[in-house]
C-alpha angles and dihedrals in degrees: 000000000000112000102175130025125188115190125191091326117186139167125183126195102199105302094344116101100206091173117018119189100323119177130179142133132219123209125219111269094020132127104218117184129199116205135175143124121294110290094022092126100257100132090037089064089054090051090052094049092048088046097240088124126044112229120236089216142342137064137269118200125187117191087346093306121119106237097169094112100034117123114252095248091061096058098075091052090058092057105268118127131169148187125218134237088234111045112256106196134132103255096199095051128079126255089253093051093048092050092047087062087067088067093061095102090056097054113117101172122089136229096270092049089054091047092059094031095216127181095277090053093047092050091049091048091053091050091052092047091051091051091049092048089053090056091046089055092045092055096038092242097138092112091056103038096108098034125106115253090231090064096052129095118251095254093056091048090057090054092048091054089050088050093051090055091049090052087067087066092229127195088208126027123203111206114192108202096324093183096049110129094005126126123234095270093047091049090053089052090049089052091054092048094049090051091048091049087060100036102035103027097033093228121151113231131207111187135188108203143161099190102093093193089061091044091053093045099054112016125106093185135006132207119199122207133192126177090352095304133106111251100170143002129188143078117341091257094047094050095046090051094049112115094225091053091050090050092048093053103034106021127228123059125319094256091056090047092052 
């Protein structure tokens, strides 16, 4: 079953074609990875899907629904969550508080109900806390749950941001360079968590990543970009062996690259 469809998507910034006619589809239960050199348009595609950028042309469909013109705040409610290449957490809040923010799209009580903190509000708050605690347990963050983000090492912060996205209970999770800044051991842990997110939680993953070991370990399919255009799609091995991918990464022709 196709969960996400991108059709002839493009965005131009002045004369720069950051994304230029990109099309792909992602099936439910798949880990789909986008690779490419710096500036290829990978994170820009995430910003288009999450509606941070307005496309110049093209269509984005989620579960068969056209979401191309939806406002950004509506996307999380549909079941699309994401992490960022640069960690976007509140440094002076605890791990628990940051992860509770991931529940925002599921809040059904209003401002006045929160003001008086009636039974409906209390019940909803307990439900949110239970969901967050489940994610904390899943990611082994129990030791850090009450600590301030500012006091945590970088690797733990990356996991917390992943956890905040999972707290939104997404159907599809956009991971923007999840291994960036991590050491070898932390990257291996991230690989296990991404696989478990798919296999245990049943969440579809779209990932932008440079670490090819991680790409090979977890990806079902890979799409390679260069200069905003698709140059190859297939299994990790097929894409890495493609002559255009070799040229994009190493320069020259494929025989020279080999």
